[in-house]
Every structure is written in C-alpha cells, then in structure tokens.
N, C-alpha and C positions, 0 to 999 in steps of 0.2 A: 304443458302447451296442448292446446284443446285441439279439435278437429275431429274428424269421422271415426278417427281411430279410437280417441278417447271415449266412445260412445260405451254403456255396460248397459243389461237386459233389463236390469232393475231401472233404471231412471226412464229407458226406452217404453217399458210396460207404463210406468206412470204418466209418461206424456202421451202415449197412445189413451190412455183413459180420458185424460183431459180432453183430448184434440175430438174425442167419438163424441163427446156432449153437444159439441157445434153442430151436429147432423141436424137436428132440431132447428137450425136457422135455415135448411135448405130443403129441398124437393127435388124428386127424382125426375128426368123428364116425361114429360106425358105424352109428346107426338107419336112416339114409338111403343107400338103396343106391347111389346118384348120387352122392354125397358122401363116401361109404367109399371110394372108389377113388381119389379124388385125391391127387398125389404132396404130401406133408405139407412138403415141403423147399421148395415154390414160395414166391415172393417177390416182391411189387411195392408201391413207394411212389410216391405222387403230393403235390406240393405246391403249393399252389395260392395265388399272393400276391395281394395288394392292392397296384397295381392291374391286375397281370396277369403278374408275372412267376412260370414254372412250372418246376418240378424232377420229374423220373421217371426211376426205377430200378429196375432189376429185369424181374420176368415182366409187363409190363404191357399185353401186350396178351391177358393172361387175362381172361375174361368168367366171372364168378363171382354166384351169387345172391346177394344181400343180407340174405334173411333176416332176423334181427332190428335191422340195420341200418336197415331202412327204416321202424320205428317211430316215430322221432322225427319223420320227414317226414309220417307219417299225423296225428301230433296236429297238425302244422302246418296242414294240409289241413285239418281240422276245426276247427282255431282259426279259420282266416280264412274259413270257410263259416259256422258255426254261432255263434261269439263264444265269449269266454273263460266266461261264465257256464254257458251251457248245457252244453262239454265237462266242466266242471269238478265237474259235476252227476253225471255219466258216469262219471267216473274220477277217483280221488286222485291226490294228489302226494306221500307217504309214502315213504323209503326202506324197502328190506326186506332184513332180514338172511337170506330162506329162499330157497332156486332161484329160477330165473326160472318155472318151471312148479309151483309148490307149492300142490297143493290144500287142504293143512293151512295156510296162510295165509289163502287167500281164504274158507275155513270159519271161520278164527279171526276175521276182519274182518266176518261176517255176508254174504257175496257180493258187499261192494263192491270193487272192484277197487284196489287199493293204490297202482299207477302205472298208468303208459302204459306204461314198458319191458319191463315182465314179461307174460308171456303173458298172464291174465286180464284186464290192461287193453288190451292190443293187440286182443283178441279182443272185448271190449266196444266198442273203436272202430271194429273193422271191420265191425260191425254196424250202423254207423253213417254209412258211407260212402255219399253219393249215388249213386243208380243203381236200374235197376228190376231188376236181378237181380245175380248174382255174379260174371258175366263184364264187364256194363256198369259198374260200382261198378269194378273194377280197372283197366279201360281208361281210364274217365275220370279216374282217380289218376296213373294212369301217364303220360296227355298231360299233364296240369296239370305233372309235375315235369318233363318233356321242355321244355316252352315256357317254366317257369318258369328254368332252369337250363342251358338247350341242351345237354341229355344226347341221349342213344340207349338209353335204358333200353326194355326188353322184358320180358314174362314168359316165364321158359325152358320152353318145352314139357316137356322130358323130364325139367328137376328136379322141375317140378308133378306129374308121375305119379310118380315115385319117392315125392315126397313122401304122395300120396295113396295108393298100394300100403302104404305104412309107416306110414299113419296114426296119431299119438301118442295112445295109450289115455288118458295123462291130459290131453292138451288136450280132448279127447270129454267125460270128466270135470267137466274146469274147465268147459265150454261146458256142460253140461248144470245144473251148479250154478249158475252165471251166470243162466240161464234160470229156474231156479227161482226163485232171489232178484229175477227181476223186472231183471234189469239189459240182459236181451238180448230182442229182438222174435221173432227167428228164430234158430233152432239151427243148421240146417244151411247158411243163408246165413252165417251170421256167420263159420264154421269153414271155408267155401268161400273167403269173401274172405281171410280172415288169410293161409291156406295159398297164396293166390294172390300176394298180395300180399309175400307171404316169398320166392316167387319172381321178384320183380322182379329184373332182373341187368343187370350192367354192369361197366364196368372201373375201376378206382382212380381214374381221371381224373376218370370220370363222379360217382363217390362224391364226391369231392374239390370237384367244381362244386356238387353238393348242399350240402356242408358249408360252402361259400363263403357260399352263400342266407343261412345262419343265423348266418354271423360280421359278413356285412357289411350296412349299412345300405342299403334299398333305396326305390324308391318303391311298389313292388309288395307286398309283406308290410309288414305292421305290426309295429312296433318291439316293440310289447308281447308278441307272438305270439312272434317270437323269443327275448326275453328268458325268456319261459315253458319255452320247449324246452330252451335250453341249462342253464335252472337244473335241469330235471329229467332233463337227461343228465348234469349234475355228480354230481347226488345218486344217482342211481337205472341212469345208463345200463351199468355194468360189473357189474348187480345185487348181490350180497353183498360184492362187492372193491370197490363203488363209493368208499367212504371212504376206504379204504386208499390208490385212485390219487387221488381229491383231496390228497391228502397228498405224495403220490411224483411226479404229474403237472401236479394243478391246473388243468385243463381240461377243460369239459364233452366228453365222451366216450361213443361206442357201439359196439358189439359186435354179432357175428352168428357164430353156427357155421357160415357158409358160409367165415367167414376174414376177413371184412370186418370194418374196424374206422375209424372218422373221427373228428378230435379236431378242434375249433372254438377256434382264436384270434381272440377276438371284436375285430372292426375291422382285423384283418390277411389273416385267411385261414384255410385249413382244410389239416389234413394227412389223405391216406388210404392205408392200406396193406392188402394182401391176404397172408394167411397161415393156411393152413387148419389146424395144428396147434393143438388146443385144451389152456387147462388143466383144471382139476377142476370150475371153475364155469362154463365154457363159453366164454371168452376167448381170442382169439389172443395165446400166448405169443409169438411173435417180434414181432408188430407193436406189444405192449405194451412190449417191451424197446427197441424203436425210440423209441415217443413218450416214454418215460420219460427215455432218453437225449438226445431231440432237447429236450426241455422245460429238463431240469436243464443243460445245456450251454449253451443259446441263453436261459435266464431265460423259458421263455414263459408258467410258471404265472399264474394271472389275479391271482394273490395278491403276485406279486413285485413 
C-alpha cells in the first residue's frame, strides 16, 4: 500500500533533484526588494507524518516569509475565534479564475471578497483579527500559531520594511474598494495587519508543523474548521491554477510569493517546501513539481 508512510529518503532525494531543475522555468518576485535578491535555486522540503516521522532535505535552515501561505491559518484563527457563520458573512468560498490581486474581480462581485486565499479576502479577514492595534493583532496571531504548532515563527522586520517601502498600489485600491463596499472597519489597520501577517517567517519545518494542524484531528481545533480551511485550499489555494492542480495533485495546497508551499494530506501529515522561483500565476515552480511527483508516485490524492 502506497501513501506518505511508504516514502524513503533515497526516492525523496531523487525527486527533489529532479524538481529543482524546474526552477529555471520561473523567477523570483521583483516587486519586493528583499525578495528580489533571493537565490532562485534555493530548495527545501520537510515532510511531517503522523505519528511523528519526519523527512527533511535541501536548504532547510532557510527562513523565509510565508506571505500568502499564512492565509489558511488566519482563516482557521478567525473560525476558531468567531465561528463559521460570522466568518462566512465576511468572505466567500468561491474559486476565482482571475489573479490573486484582481480588483476587476472584486468590483464584479460588488465588493464581496470571493474567497480568503486571494488578497481581497485576506485583507478583509486581517481587518477582523482581535487586538487593539496592528502590532497587537499580528503578535496575538503569531503567538497563537507558535503555541498551536510548536513553531518558532516571528515577524521579519526587514521583510516588512521592504514590503512597506514598495507597498502594492493594487492592494491599496482593493482595500479602499472593500471599505467603500462596507466590508472593512479601518483602511489603514487592515492593510497594516495584512502586510504584517504576510511577513510572518519560519523554516520549512515550521510550515510543515502548521500544515499538520490542518491534517490531523486534535482536541484543540474544531474538526469542522479544519474541513472548511482544507476545502477552500483545495479549490482556491493556488489561485486560478487551483483546479488544474486539484486534478494533478489532489491535495489541499497553499502557495506564497515568498516561495513557500504547504500541502495537506488529511489524517496523515503535511509536506512543506521552499522554492522562490515563481510561475506567472505566482506559485513556486519547483515546489509544485515536487508535490506533483510525490502525489502521483505515492498515490496521495484525496481522490485515490
């Protein structure tokens, strides 16, 4: 019987080397100065299995900003804090065939964020994080994650400064439109919290530990909340490429422009990778190549 537990380090090493060659097909994000100078050939993977086996290969000491990979966990946080009914009034769960920062999509939807994995939805949810100001909102969230998953996450001040100095014009426009449509309480707070949570940083091991929270039942997180987050990741986590990879990989996955990628194997564990070269959609090329190889070789798809 195949599955994540049937993996061995020799096969993993071979698959990693094969996937790393795909990095030449992508390029690092250029808009954020600190990310524009990262070596596009870096690669790391960490597989965290239930009940406790782990596999790590590559540049595993690299610390990187999670960027949009944090979005499933802010959704989980708010589901735990406010409940399903309230959170789904703030943001939808429909997939989108437009880019993750599409203002056109938001306008077409009359200002209602289509899902929490794209910028409009994540900015809306950032506005709802508990705390008296942006710093406290972010700090409370980061502390919750560290306690929940036994991670060492922190907000990278250098990356945050780099994000702020090159603040996305389209994100400002999205935030203003959300406010005008009545979906935000505070323009500056929501954008500030969004930028801060995107700069929460860690290693691939930290990211895999977070993923395992979504993969495995626990007494801490409500099962319904995990199911919702995983379902939205499957249909929306890779933006307009989500449906394509639901067919190719068949796992809930979330990507980030910092190079992070996390795949959830329900009831079995999580796979996290770091590969900063991105495709035109904004997904890590080498990381996705590895996830596809692992899924097909080990029959990991939830539809298997």
